[in-house]
C-alpha positions as CSV (number, residue, x, y, z in Angstrom):
1,M,160.8,87.0,99.4
2,T,157.7,87.6,97.3
3,T,155.6,85.2,99.3
4,T,156.6,86.9,102.6
5,N,155.7,90.4,101.2
6,Q,152.3,89.1,100.0
7,T,151.6,87.5,103.4
8,T,152.6,90.8,105.1
9,D,150.4,92.8,102.8
10,A,147.4,90.5,103.4
11,A,147.9,90.7,107.2
12,A,148.0,94.5,107.0
13,A,144.8,94.6,104.8
14,R,143.0,92.4,107.4
15,S,144.1,94.6,110.2
16,R,142.9,97.7,108.4
17,R,139.5,96.1,107.8
18,R,139.2,95.2,111.5
19,H,140.0,98.7,112.6
20,R,138.1,100.5,110.0
21,P,135.2,102.5,111.6
22,P,131.7,101.9,110.3
23,R,130.5,104.3,107.6
24,P,128.3,107.1,108.8
25,T,125.8,106.3,106.1
26,G,125.8,102.6,106.8
27,A,122.8,100.3,106.4
28,M,122.1,100.5,110.2
29,L,122.2,104.3,110.6
30,I,119.6,105.4,108.1
31,P,116.8,103.2,109.4
32,M,117.6,104.3,113.0
33,F,117.4,108.0,111.9
34,V,114.0,107.4,110.3
35,A,112.8,105.6,113.4
36,Y,114.0,108.5,115.5
37,L,112.1,111.0,113.3
38,A,108.9,108.9,113.5
39,L,109.2,108.8,117.3
40,L,109.9,112.5,117.4
41,T,106.8,113.2,115.3
42,W,104.7,111.0,117.6
43,L,106.0,112.8,120.7
44,V,105.6,116.3,119.4
45,L,102.2,116.0,117.7
46,W,100.4,113.5,120.0
47,K,102.5,113.3,123.2
48,L,102.9,109.5,122.8
49,E,99.1,109.1,122.6
50,I,97.1,107.4,119.9
51,P,97.0,109.8,116.9
52,W,94.0,112.0,116.8
53,I,92.7,115.3,115.3
54,G,91.3,118.0,117.4
55,G,88.8,120.8,116.9
56,A,89.2,124.5,116.3
57,S,89.5,125.2,120.0
58,H,92.8,123.4,120.1
59,R,94.5,125.7,117.5
60,V,96.6,128.0,119.6
61,V,99.6,130.1,118.3
62,K,102.1,131.6,120.8
63,L,104.2,134.2,119.0
64,V,106.0,135.7,122.0
65,P,108.8,133.3,123.0
66,F,109.6,132.5,126.7
67,A,107.9,135.6,128.2
68,D,104.6,135.8,130.1
69,T,102.0,137.7,128.2
70,A,98.4,138.8,128.8
71,Q,97.1,135.7,126.9
72,F,99.7,133.0,127.7
73,G,101.9,132.2,130.6
74,A,105.6,131.8,130.4
75,S,107.1,128.6,129.1
76,A,107.7,126.1,131.9
77,P,111.5,125.4,132.4
78,S,110.9,121.7,132.5
79,E,109.2,121.8,129.1
80,V,111.9,123.9,127.6
81,L,114.6,121.5,128.8
82,A,112.7,118.5,127.5
83,N,112.3,120.0,124.1
84,L,116.0,120.8,124.0
85,V,117.0,117.3,125.0
86,V,114.8,115.4,122.6
87,F,116.2,117.4,119.6
88,V,119.8,116.8,120.5
89,P,119.9,113.4,118.7
90,F,118.5,115.1,115.6
91,G,121.7,117.1,115.3
92,V,123.9,114.1,116.1
93,Y,122.1,112.0,113.4
94,L,122.6,114.8,110.9
95,G,126.3,115.0,111.7
96,L,126.6,111.3,111.1
97,V,124.5,111.1,107.9
98,A,126.0,114.3,106.4
99,P,129.4,114.8,108.1
100,S,130.5,117.4,105.5
101,W,127.6,119.8,106.2
102,P,128.5,123.2,107.8
103,W,126.7,124.0,111.1
104,W,124.4,126.5,109.5
105,R,123.0,124.0,107.0
106,A,122.3,121.5,109.8
107,T,120.7,124.2,111.8
108,G,118.5,125.1,108.9
109,V,117.3,121.5,108.5
110,V,116.5,121.2,112.2
111,A,114.6,124.5,112.1
112,A,112.6,123.5,109.1
113,A,111.7,120.2,110.7
114,S,110.6,121.9,113.9
115,L,108.6,124.5,111.9
116,A,106.9,121.6,110.1
117,L,106.0,120.0,113.4
118,E,104.6,123.2,114.8
119,A,102.6,123.7,111.7
120,G,101.4,120.1,111.9
121,Q,100.1,120.8,115.4
122,F,98.2,123.8,114.1
123,V,96.7,122.0,111.1
124,M,95.6,118.9,113.1
125,A,94.8,120.9,116.2
126,T,96.7,118.7,118.5
127,G,98.4,121.4,120.6
128,S,99.8,124.9,120.7
129,S,102.2,126.1,118.0
130,D,104.8,128.0,120.0
131,V,107.7,130.1,118.8
132,T,109.5,129.1,122.0
133,D,109.4,125.5,120.9
134,L,110.8,126.4,117.5
135,I,113.8,128.2,119.0
136,V,114.5,125.6,121.7
137,N,114.2,122.7,119.3
138,T,116.6,124.3,116.8
139,A,119.0,125.0,119.6
140,G,118.9,121.3,120.7
141,G,119.7,120.1,117.2
142,L,122.6,122.6,117.0
143,V,123.9,121.4,120.3
144,G,123.9,117.8,119.1
145,F,125.7,118.7,115.9
146,A,128.3,120.8,117.7
147,V,129.0,118.1,120.3
148,L,129.6,115.5,117.6
149,D,131.9,117.8,115.7
150,L,133.9,118.6,118.8
151,A,134.2,115.0,119.7
152,R,135.5,114.2,116.1
153,R,138.1,116.9,116.4
154,R,139.4,115.4,119.6
155,H,139.0,111.7,119.1
156,G,138.8,111.3,115.3
157,S,136.9,108.3,113.8
158,R,136.4,106.8,117.3
159,A,133.9,109.5,118.1
160,T,131.9,108.5,115.0
161,T,131.9,104.9,116.0
162,V,130.7,105.7,119.6
163,A,128.1,108.1,118.3
164,I,126.6,105.5,116.0
165,R,126.4,102.9,118.7
166,L,124.9,105.4,121.2
167,C,122.3,106.6,118.8
168,T,121.4,103.1,117.7
169,A,121.1,101.9,121.3
170,A,119.0,104.9,122.4
171,T,116.7,104.7,119.4
172,V,116.1,100.9,119.9
173,L,115.4,101.5,123.5
174,A,112.9,104.3,122.6
175,L,111.2,102.0,120.1
176,I,110.8,99.3,122.7
177,A,109.5,101.8,125.3
178,G,107.1,103.1,122.7
179,A,105.8,99.6,121.9
180,L,105.3,98.9,125.6
181,L,103.5,102.2,126.0
182,V,101.1,101.4,123.2
183,A,100.4,97.9,124.7
184,S,100.1,99.3,128.2
185,P,96.8,100.7,129.7
186,L,98.8,103.6,131.0
187,R,98.3,106.9,129.3
188,Y,100.1,110.2,129.7
189,G,98.3,113.4,128.9
190,T,95.1,112.0,127.5
191,P,93.7,114.2,124.7
192,M,90.9,116.4,126.0
193,R,89.0,117.0,122.8
194,G,86.3,118.9,124.6
195,T,88.6,121.3,126.2
196,D,89.2,124.8,124.8
197,L,92.9,125.5,124.8
198,R,92.5,129.2,123.8
199,P,92.7,131.8,126.6
200,A,89.4,132.8,128.2
201,V,88.0,136.1,127.0
202,P,86.7,138.3,129.8
203,M,83.0,138.9,129.9
204,E,83.4,142.6,129.4
205,Q,85.4,142.1,126.1
206,S,83.0,139.5,124.8
207,G,80.1,142.0,124.9
208,T,78.2,140.2,127.7
209,P,77.9,142.3,130.9
210,V,79.6,140.8,133.9
211,G,77.0,139.2,136.2
212,S,74.3,139.0,133.7
213,A,72.4,135.7,133.6
214,S,72.0,133.8,130.4
215,R,68.4,133.5,129.3
């Protein structure tokens, strides 16, 4: 009788091990999260180009979100959507790495990371630092965190397993695509170091009469 019970217990233990979902903080997840953050930094700061540092003319700050102003045009819908999408995995990764965090803490982390990236663009003069990007990036991270939380409520630990696999697969594919892009002669959005990104100042405001010839 004792031998039968031991055999049954051993079989039950093996079954539990087979069906146990992977830990959210497993050895595979953290490196993938770090790789995603590296790719995100490369995308935001250098638009998948070779890292470079621009001049003072590239330092642009847009403080009015979304709207068209006298100095800057309205944010392009395609750019807003792209920023939203690329930050969704940030929220999913946070939900996997720190499943006990409330939504406001995850939102704060995404907002801080986005702010750091916008500040990095200003310091290194690699693009415009836009409040629109800060808002949309944070919203994207919150969407990812909320979607994972909703999936967990409906599907339990299975949602965690699927999310880990999807994030891992997507990050690996992004790494491969990034490596191919580096090795390829194709370039998207070549840095124009000689181009002034600041809005043009009308001749009347700059103190030079309109129509006057330079001597």
